[in-house]
C-alpha positions as CSV (number, residue, x, y, z in Angstrom):
1,M,45.4,78.4,38.8
2,P,43.5,78.5,41.8
3,S,40.8,81.4,42.4
4,L,41.9,84.2,44.9
5,H,39.5,82.5,47.6
6,E,41.7,79.1,47.2
7,I,44.9,80.4,47.2
8,T,47.1,80.2,50.1
9,V,49.7,82.7,51.2
10,A,52.6,79.8,50.7
11,Q,51.2,79.6,47.4
12,L,51.1,83.4,46.5
13,S,55.0,83.9,48.1
14,R,55.9,81.0,45.2
15,L,53.6,83.2,42.4
16,V,54.7,86.5,43.1
17,G,56.9,88.2,40.1
18,T,55.6,85.0,37.9
19,P,53.7,85.1,34.7
20,E,51.0,82.9,36.8
21,A,50.4,85.5,39.1
22,P,48.0,88.2,37.4
23,I,46.0,88.9,40.7
24,L,48.6,91.0,42.1
25,I,48.9,93.4,39.6
26,D,47.7,96.2,41.7
27,V,49.6,94.9,44.9
28,R,52.6,97.0,43.7
29,V,53.4,100.2,42.0
30,P,57.0,101.3,41.4
31,D,55.6,104.8,41.6
32,H,54.4,104.8,44.8
33,R,57.4,105.1,47.6
34,A,54.8,104.9,50.4
35,E,51.5,103.4,51.2
36,D,49.0,105.3,49.4
37,P,46.9,107.0,51.9
38,R,43.7,106.1,49.8
39,S,44.4,102.6,50.1
40,R,44.3,102.8,54.1
41,I,41.1,104.8,53.7
42,L,39.6,102.2,51.5
43,K,40.8,99.2,54.0
44,R,39.3,101.0,56.9
45,T,35.7,101.2,54.9
46,A,36.1,97.8,54.0
47,Q,36.4,96.5,57.5
48,E,33.6,99.3,58.8
49,L,31.3,97.6,56.0
50,G,32.0,94.3,57.6
51,S,33.9,92.8,54.4
52,D,34.7,89.3,55.3
53,Q,37.6,89.5,52.6
54,V,40.0,92.1,54.9
55,D,41.7,89.6,56.6
56,V,42.4,87.7,53.3
57,A,43.5,90.6,51.7
58,E,45.9,91.8,54.1
59,K,47.5,88.4,54.6
60,L,48.0,88.3,50.7
61,E,49.1,91.8,50.6
62,Q,51.6,91.3,53.3
63,A,53.0,88.0,51.8
64,A,53.1,89.7,48.3
65,L,54.6,92.8,49.4
66,K,57.7,90.4,51.4
67,A,58.4,88.3,48.5
68,L,58.4,91.6,46.3
69,Q,61.0,93.0,48.6
70,E,63.0,89.7,48.6
71,R,63.1,89.4,44.9
72,H,63.7,93.4,44.3
73,P,65.2,94.9,47.6
74,E,66.5,97.8,45.8
75,R,62.9,98.8,45.1
76,V,60.4,100.6,47.7
77,L,57.0,99.0,46.9
78,A,53.6,99.5,48.4
79,T,50.1,98.9,47.8
80,N,48.2,100.8,45.6
81,V,44.8,102.2,45.9
82,E,42.9,99.5,43.8
83,Y,43.9,96.5,45.8
84,Y,41.4,97.3,48.5
85,S,39.2,99.2,46.5
86,A,38.3,95.8,45.2
87,V,37.4,94.5,48.6
88,V,35.0,97.4,48.7
89,L,33.7,96.9,45.3
90,D,32.9,93.5,46.7
91,V,31.2,94.5,49.4
92,A,28.9,96.4,47.4
93,E,28.4,93.5,45.0
94,I,29.4,95.3,42.1
95,P,30.2,92.6,39.7
96,P,33.9,92.0,38.5
97,P,33.7,92.8,35.3
98,L,32.5,96.3,35.9
99,A,35.7,96.8,37.7
100,P,37.2,99.0,34.9
101,A,34.2,101.1,34.7
102,M,34.4,101.9,38.5
103,F,38.0,102.3,37.9
104,A,37.5,105.2,35.4
105,C,34.1,106.7,36.8
106,S,36.4,107.4,40.1
107,R,38.9,109.2,37.9
108,V,36.8,111.5,36.0
109,A,37.0,114.4,38.3
110,G,40.9,114.2,38.1
111,W,40.9,113.7,34.4
112,S,38.2,116.5,34.0
113,A,40.4,119.0,36.5
114,H,43.7,117.9,34.0
115,I,41.5,119.3,31.0
116,L,40.0,122.5,32.4
117,E,43.6,123.4,33.3
118,Q,45.1,122.6,29.9
119,K,42.3,124.6,28.4
120,R,42.8,127.5,30.9
121,T,46.6,127.8,30.5
122,G,46.2,126.9,26.8
123,R,49.0,124.2,27.3
124,L,48.7,120.7,26.7
125,F,50.1,118.5,29.2
126,R,52.3,115.6,28.0
127,P,53.6,112.6,30.0
128,S,57.7,112.9,30.5
129,A,58.3,109.0,30.0
130,R,59.1,107.8,26.8
131,Y,58.2,104.2,25.6
132,V,61.0,101.5,25.3
133,G,59.1,98.5,25.0
134,P,58.9,96.6,21.5
135,A,58.8,97.9,18.2
136,P,55.4,98.4,16.6
137,R,54.3,95.0,14.7
138,S,52.3,94.6,11.9
139,L,48.8,92.9,12.4
140,T,47.9,89.6,10.5
141,A,44.9,87.9,10.2
142,A,44.5,85.4,13.5
143,P,44.6,81.7,12.2
144,S,41.4,80.2,11.8
């Protein structure tokens, strides 16, 4: 698969929704019924910092959202905050392997607020979702 810098909008349109498109993981999130306002702010920040990747990111975003809309017209999908945060991290010269750590750091305040609220109210908050994926599998030794 070509790198993000080598991929064309036409190639991207063919890849959207296929297993070969891992770069699209942050383009859409079903929970976002409208554009995440933080995404807009990060996009503007990337522009103000002079990122040469904003134009490429915009074209890829539009192509991905268009292709996803064509494949799933029943869903309202929008770009989430991580999409343009990657462009800002690139401008800041943060190595890509550190992206997960940066993601976690940016959420510490929210996680801490949840913990403090749970402690204050004496109530443990649990997700309301129910896992419906494959059943647990036993672990076996990997072939050597």
